N, C-alpha and C positions, 0 to 999 in steps of 0.2 A: 588157912587162907585158901579162894578158891581161885581156880582158874579165870581168865578172864575169856571169857566165848563173847566174838563180834560176827554175825551170821553164822553161824553154827562151825567157825573155828576158831581151836582154841589160840589167842593170841602169846596168850608166854614159851607156848612149845613153839610157836612158830618165830618169835623172836630171839628167845633163850637158846634155843637148839634142843641136845639132850639135857640140860642144866636146866630148862625152861620152870620147870617145875622148884627146884631148890630154892630156900626160903633160909635167909639169916633168923640163927638164934632172939628169939623176942627181946631176950633182955640186952641183946645188941643194938636190935631197932629203936627199944624207947629209951636209950640209953640218952641221960641230956646231953653228950657231946656230938651223940647225931642227930639230936633231932638241930640241935643248934647249927649244927653245920649244913642242913638239908633247908634249914628258914632263910641261911645265905645263899646257898643254891639255889632258890624260887626267889628271892628280891632279883639277885644277878638276872637271872630268865627273863624277866620279867623286864631291868634295864635294856636288855637285850632286844627284846620285842619292841621295847619302846623304840631304840636305834635302826631298829629293823623296819618299824612300821615312818619313822620321820626320813628317812632315807628313801621309801616311797612317796610322799608327802613331797621332800624339797622335787622330786622325780618331774611330780604331776605338778606341779607351780613351775618347773622349770619350763615343760612341753606348755602348758596353758599359756604363756609368755610370748611363748615362741622359740623356744631355748630347745631345740632337740637335742635329750642326752642320750641314743643311743640304745641300741639292743640291749648291749651288755650291760647295761644299768639297768633298766628294767628286770633280766637276767637273772642279774644278782640281788636286787633286790628283792624278789617272790622266794626267790628259794631260798636263801638265808634266812628269809623269816617261816617258814616253813619248816622250814629243818632246824630254826630252833621251837618251833611248837612242838615236835615233835621232839626236844631233848626234854621238855616241859614232863609228856608222855613216860621217858624213863626214870628220871626223874619222883614224878608219882610210883611208878611202878619199884624201886628204888627204895623209896620212903615205906612201900609196903614192905620190905624183905624181900625182895627179889631179886637175887645177887643181878641176872641177865641187866636187868635195868641199871644196876649199878654200875657192872662194867662196861654198857655202851656207853653211860654219861660221860666217863671216866673215859674211856678212850675218845670220843671225840671232843671232850671238851681240849685234852689234846694236842688232837691231828689239825682240827680246825684253825686256831691260832696260827698254827704254821703255814697248812696252806694261806690261809688268806691274806699273810705279810708277802707269801711269795707275791703271788698275784697282784694284789696291790703296785709290788714294784717295776711291771709289768710298762715299760712305758707308753702311754697312750691312751694305756686301754680304760682306764675310768677318769672323772673330772675329777679338779683336787679334795674337793667336798667330801667323796664316797672313798677316797685313798684316807682321808680321816678317820672317817666311818666305819672302815674297814679296820683300820687300828685301836677305834676305840674297841669297837667289836675282840676282835682280838686280845685286848688286856682284859675285857671284860669274862672271857673265856679261858683265858690264865688265871681268874682270881676261879672261878668254880672248879679248875685242875688244880688250884692247890688244896680247899678244901677235902678234895677229894681222895686227895693222896695222899693225904695226911698220918698218923699214922693211927690213930683211933680208929677213922674210916679202913686203914684196910685191913686193921685185928677186926674190924665189925663187919668186914666182908669177906670172908678167906674162902677160898677160891674153892669149888665141890672138888677139883679134882687135887688139890693138896692136901683135902683132908682125907680122901677116898687112899692117896697116898702114906697115910699118918698110920 
């Protein structure tokens, strides 16, 4: 596998740090259970994009009809949509065997639901429909985390640090 270069920058090194070029064994990468997990992850991410786009469309329709939705709704809608698209990039690199992509995807799929649900409980910050959207977003993220933290996936993507200690 070769490093991903954009505008002369080594994206894998930039995103993955010292382990940016560590790639898992090919047999683990192409294992049917690994491929199946990423099929599910990609489908769930696609649903996340649909949920995010739906939130922006709802906000747009409300604004056009004269109901202001506020800066928080627009900010959350755009930022979450962009973050979800970033998760697709992490999933793509993880599917290619890059540990850093797997690690980032797993980390964010575990952290985002917590943050999303905590923010959703702030009274008056978001309209009811966006709170529901946030709950759906969090549940889908938990699904991604569930696939990525399975015994098989943790074995397929061993930590480079742990391997060096052996």
